[in-house]
N, C-alpha and C positions, 0 to 999 in steps of 0.2 A: 944807399946814398943818392942824393939828388944834386944836380949841378946848380950853379947860381942862376937865379931868375926863373927856375922851374918849380913846380909844385908836385909833391909826391901824392898821387891820388890813390895809391894802393896801401892797404893795411899791412902791418908787419905780419910775417908768417909766424903762426903759433907753433911752439915746439911740442912734439908728441910727449905724453907723460905729464905735462903741466896741467894745472887747473883750468887755464884758459883753453887749452886743447880739448879737454874733456867737456867743457861747457859748449864749445863750438860744435863738437861732434854730436853731442846730445841734441843741440838745437836743430841741426840740419837733418838728422835722422828721425826726429819726431815730427817735423813738419811734412805735410803732404807734398807730392810732386807739383800739384797745382798751386801750392803756396811757396814755391821756391826751394822745397826740401827734396829729400831722396825717397820718401816713403810713398808707396802706392797704396791705394784703397780699392779693393775689388771684392764686392760681396754679391757677385752675379749668381743667378740660378737658372736652371733649365728643367722644364717638365716635359716628359715625353710619354706618349701612349701609342701603341701600335698593335695590330692584330691581323691574322690571316687565316683563311679557311680553304681547304681543297675538297671538292666533291665531284661525283660522276653524274653526267646527264647524257643518257644514251651512249653514243660512242665518243663523247667528248669528256675531257678532264678539265674542270673549271677551277680556276684559282682567283680568289678575290681578297682584298685587304684594304687597310687604311693606315695612315700615320698622322700624328698631330704633335706639334711642338710649340711650347710657349717659352720665349726667352725673356728673362728679367734681369737685364744688365744693370749694375749699380756701382758706379765708380767715383761718384762725387766730382766729376769733371776731370779725373786723372787720366782716363782712357777715352771715355765717350763724352758726348756733348750733353751730359746730364748734370749740368751745374745748378747751383742754387736748389730750388724745389722741383726742378724738372726731373720726372721719372720716365724712363723708356720702357715700353712693353712691345713685344713683337710676336705675332702668332703666324704659323703656317701649317697647312694640312694638305693631305692628298688621299685620293681613293683610286684603286686600280682593279681591273678585271682582265682575265686572259683565258683563252680556251686552246686546248691542244688535242690533236686527233692524229691517229695513224692511218695512212692511206696505202693503196695498192693491195693486192691479194696477199702478198707476203708481209704486209705491214712494216716494210723496211723504211718507209718514208714517214717522218713525223713532222707535221706543220703546227706552228703556234702563232697566235695573234693576240696582242695585248693592247690595252690603252690605259693611260693614267691621266687624271685630272688633278692639278695642283693650284693652290691659292695661297698667296701671302697677303696679309692685310694691306700692304703698301703697293701691291701690284695686281694686275688683272689676272683672271683665270687663264690657265694655259693647259693645252692638251698634248700629250706625248704618245703617239702610236708606235708600235714595233711589231715585227714579224720575223719568223725564222723557219728554215727548212733543214732537217737533218736526215741524211740518207745513210743507213747502216748496211754496208756490204756484209758484215758479220759483226759480232760483239766487239772485236778488237780493231776494226777498220771502218772509220766513219768520216763522212764528208759533210760539212755544214756551211750554210749561208745565212746571213742575217742582215736585217735593216732595223736600226733602232733610232729613237729620238729621245731627247731628254732636255730638261731645263735645270739651270742652277740659279737659284735666287741669290741676289747680292747678300753677302754676309752682314752681320751686325757692324763689322768694321767698314764695309763698303757703304753702309747707310748712315752710321752714327759716329764714326771715329772722329776724335779731336785730340790729337796727341802731338805735343810740341817736342821734337827731338833736337832742337837747337838749329840745325841747318835748315829745317823746314818744319811746317806743320802738316802732319798726316791727316787728311780731311775726308770724312765720309761725304757722300753726295746724294742725299735723298731729294733735294729740291733744286739742284743745278747751281752752277757758279758762273758769274758774269764778269767781264772786263778784266780778265787776267792777261798778263804780258808774257810772251814767250821768253824763255831764259836766254837763247842766243841773241835776240834783239835787245834784251836788257844789258847784256855784256857789251854789245856794240855801241849802245848809247853812252857808255862810260867814256869812250874816246871821241864821240861825236856830239850828238844832242838827242833830246827826247823825241825828236821828230822821226827817228828810225824805229821807235817802239811798235811792235806788232801785237794787237789785242785779239783775244779770242774768248769764246764762251764754252763751257762744258755742260752738256745736257745732263739732267738727272739720270742716275743709273737705272737700268731695267734688267730683268732676268736674262741670263745668257741661254741661248738655244743651240743645240747641236744635233746633227743627223750623221749617222755612221753606217758605212757599209763594211761588212767583214766576211771573209772567207777563211775557213780553217779545216784542219784534218787531224785525224788520229790514226796511226798506222803501227802495225806490229810486224817486225822482221824476225823471222824464226820464232822461237818460243821465249826469248829473253829480252829482246830489245824493243822498247816502246818509244815511239816518236809522236810529238804533238806540236803543231805549228799553226800560226794564224797571221793574217795581214788585214789591216784596217785603213780606212781613209775617212776622215771626219771633216764636216763642214760646220763652222761656227758662225752664228749670227749674234751680234751684240756681245762679242767676246769681252770678258771682264778683265780690266787691267787698271792702269792709272796714267794720268798726265801730270807733267810738271809745269807750273806757271807761277808768276809773281804778281802781287798786288803792290802798286807803287803810286807815289804822289809826284807830280811834276811841279817844279818851281817855275811859275809863269814868267817872272822877270828875266830869268836866264835860260829858259827852255831846257833845263837840266833835271835829271832825276834826283829827288831828295833821297839820298842813300839811307838816311835815318828812318825812312818810312817803308823800306823794302821788306816785304814778308813773302817768302817762298812757300808754296803749297804743293803737296803731292796729293792730287785729287783722284778719287776713284772714278773710273770712266768706262764706257763701252766703246769698242772698236766701231768705226764708221764704215769699215770694209768687211768683206767676207774673209774670214781667217780659216785656213785649212791645215790639218795635221795628218801625218801618216806614220805608219810603223809596222813592224812585224816582230814576231817572237818565235823561237823554236826551242823545244826542250827534249831531252832524251833521258831515259832510265834503262839501265842494263842490270838485270837481276841474276845473281849467281850464288852458289853455295847455300841455297834455301833461305838464308837469313839476310844476305848482303845485297846491296845495290849501289851502283855508280850512277850519279846523276849530274846533269849539266843543263844550263839554259842560257840563251843569248837574246837580247832585245835591242831593237833599233827604233828610235822615236825622233821624229823631225817636225819642227814647226816651219811651215812654208810661209815665210814672212812676207808682209806687204810693206815695201819700203816707204810709201808715201802716206801711211797711216800714222797719225800723231800719237796713237796709244802705245804705251810700253806694255807688252802683253804678259810679262811675268810667267813665261812658260815653265822655267825652272826645272827642266828635265834633261838629264844627260842623254846625248845621242846614242852612245854605246855603253852597255854594261853586260856582265855575264857572271854566272856562278858555276862552280865546280865542287862536287862533294861526294862523300861516301857515307853510307848509313847502314845500320843493321838493326833488326828487330827480333826480339825473343831468341837470342842466341842460346843454343843448348848443345854445346860441344866443348872439346878441349882445344885451346889455342895456346901455342907455345908452352905446353905443359900445364896450363892453368885451366881447371875445370870451370866452365861458365854455364849458368842456367838462368833463363829469363832475364838476360842482360840485353841492353840496347845501347847504341852509340851513334853519333853523327859528327862529321868533320866537314866544314864547308868553307870554301874560299870565294870571296866576293871582290869584284873589280868594277869601279865606276869611273867613267871618263870625266875629265875636267869640263865644266859647263858654266855658262853665264847665269848668275842668280840676280833677278831683278825684283824689287819691291820690298826689300827689308827696310827697317828704319834707317839704315845707312845707305839706302838706295841700291846701287848696282855694283857688282864686283864678280870676280871669277873664283869659283870653287876649284881648287886644284884636284887633279885626279887622285884617287886613293884606293887602297885595297885593305882587306882585313881577313882574318881567319877566325871562325866561330867553331865551338866544339861543345858537346855535351855527352854525358854518359848517364844511363839510368838502369836501375835494377828493380824488378817486380817480385814481391813475395805473395804468390797467389793465395796461400793459406790464410794470410792476414788481410788480403785486398789492399795492400799498401805498395806504393811506388815511390822510390827515392830517385831524385834527379839532381845532378850537379853539372853546371855548365858555365860558359862564359862567352861574351861577345867581344870582338876586336881584341883577341888574345895576342895577336901578332900581326905585324904588317910586313909583307914581303918586299914591296917597292923600296922602302927606306933602306933595307939592308943592301940592295943591289945598286943604290944610287952611287954617284961618283964623288959625293961630298963627304969629307971627313975620313977618319981612319976606320978600320974594321970595328974597333971597340965603340967609336962614336955612332957608327951606322947600326950596330947591334942594339945600342941603347935606344936609338930612335925607333927601331923596329919593334922592340918589346914595350915601348911606351908610345904606341902609335896614336898620337892625338890628331884628329882630323876635323875639318870643317864640313858641315852638311848644309849650313845656312850662312850666307854672307853677313858678316857682322855678329853672328852668333858665337856661342862658346865652343871651344874645342871639345870633342867627344873622345873619351879614352876607353879604357877597359871596363867592362861590366861583368861581374861574376854573380851567380845566383845558386841557391840551393833550395829545393822544395820537397815536401812530403805530401803526397795525396792519398786519400783514403776513399775507396769506392765500395760502399757496402752492397752486398748482394741482396736485393729486396724481393727476389723471387720466392714464392712460397714453396716450402719443401714438403 
């Protein structure tokens, strides 16, 4: 109903099950997203070719190879800026060569040097060198040092994306964007005037470059406990992320922002500062009973943020996470009175700390910490060369059961239906079960 003197600008809501509802449903689901409907069009394709060869040259082991990719995105303007008759193609390729040699009389020191050359059609040639040294005290105790460099070409989304999510347009940035307004100054102008607007430009995206220093070790304690750990520190130049800005018109007579003209953009961009990250990981495996092993690992990853850099880095990595598990291979014994032969199993617990997720279509939000239990069992029939495997991921969540919310029954239901978010704005991920049968024929001549 509408009050006197007002006009109802909204259409009546159609009732499910009616002919009008079915017609409206068919209309919106058959029109493309770019036409105001809900249907996406994506007929993209990817061609890839790669090869590698190893050979000996005197005391050196040489490795050489190449890779080539051709991207053929085709979305009719639903995802990329390929509207009308515009077709996008993108190619990139690389070649690499490396040499390794053992040194010292005992040949316990192995040094390696490599170089890679990459080229994307939209960016200049880039060279990535790397080197490493590995010293083996014995086969089970090893110390390693490495320097590496790499490049990351802007993705198709970074280059060509044009996706209107309502709150903003997600925009690729192959050619640069000019005269955007910062979001904070736009908000301030609503209570003052357009004179407080702050304008900025976003340079066209370029490949991201990183250099990493790493030290690691592998150690054996006794005959059953194996440890492996490493620490890294990385330096990023032109770190890829995005910036938020708005395109606005100003009403000259009142010096106010024309709100009807405001369009917010999330623009792919490179950091103007040096971005560094660091982290370490440690893992342990304890073997017992011939077939069984206990395993665990922990990792710490940190983005050393630069507060005055306008880029939103989209690091999207939890600072802390760990795994604990038990596994067995080719069991051939009696367990709890049950004869087992050629059986295997694994049970693994994973915990991931809450972290800030940036860069999804819904922009920024927090992913709550979560955990899950995965398990699988397999049996091999050697005479038939067949292996059966049954397993599941996220079978159970421990944290929901021990939370303080709800009764024991409610917490149990949440634990056994452990639906978690891995991407902000994405769907909840629940249980996944699988069953597989694999056949491996023995091709050796008898």
